[in-house]
C-alpha positions as CSV (number, residue, x, y, z in Angstrom):
1,M,6.0,-13.3,11.0
2,T,6.4,-10.0,9.2
3,V,3.7,-9.3,6.6
4,F,5.4,-6.1,5.4
5,E,7.7,-3.4,6.7
6,I,7.4,0.3,6.5
7,Q,10.3,2.6,7.0
8,T,9.9,6.4,7.5
9,L,12.3,9.3,7.8
10,A,11.9,11.9,10.5
11,N,13.4,15.3,10.7
12,S,14.0,15.0,14.4
13,R,13.9,12.6,17.3
14,E,10.7,14.2,18.5
15,Q,9.0,13.6,15.1
16,A,10.3,10.0,15.1
17,V,8.8,9.4,18.5
18,K,5.4,10.8,17.4
19,I,5.4,8.6,14.3
20,V,6.1,5.5,16.4
21,R,3.5,6.5,19.0
22,N,0.8,7.2,16.3
23,W,1.5,3.9,14.6
24,E,1.2,2.0,17.9
25,E,-2.0,3.8,18.9
26,N,-3.6,3.6,15.5
27,T,-2.4,0.3,14.1
28,K,-6.0,-1.1,13.8
29,E,-6.9,1.8,11.5
30,I,-3.7,2.3,9.7
31,Y,-2.8,-1.3,8.7
32,P,-6.1,-2.1,7.0
33,K,-6.0,1.2,5.1
34,V,-2.5,0.6,3.8
35,I,-3.5,-2.9,2.7
36,E,-6.6,-1.6,1.0
37,M,-4.6,1.1,-0.8
38,L,-2.0,-1.4,-2.0
39,N,-4.6,-3.7,-3.2
40,E,-6.4,-0.9,-5.1
41,E,-3.2,-0.2,-7.0
42,I,-2.9,-3.9,-7.9
43,I,-6.6,-4.1,-9.0
44,E,-6.2,-1.0,-11.1
45,D,-3.1,-2.3,-12.8
46,E,-4.9,-5.7,-13.6
47,E,-7.9,-3.9,-15.0
48,E,-5.7,-1.6,-17.1
49,T,-3.8,-4.7,-18.5
50,K,-7.1,-6.4,-19.4
51,E,-8.3,-3.3,-21.2
52,E,-5.0,-3.1,-23.1
53,Q,-5.2,-6.8,-24.1
54,M,-8.8,-6.4,-25.3
55,E,-7.8,-3.3,-27.3
56,F,-5.1,-5.1,-29.1
57,G,-6.9,-8.4,-29.4
58,M,-4.6,-10.2,-27.1
59,E,-5.6,-13.0,-24.8
60,E,-4.5,-13.3,-21.2
61,N,-1.9,-16.1,-20.5
């Protein structure tokens, strides 16, 4: 099962090989960091929406 997919562009085959190797060697560090960063964005957006709703006296649906 694929949780998400990341595509990158490389300037050369050598750079592409390094990217793949670094991903494979550091997956345990990279994956949680990416998920954390994506979730931070979602949480920030939700908080911003709540603040705007409060400012304009709107209730959340």
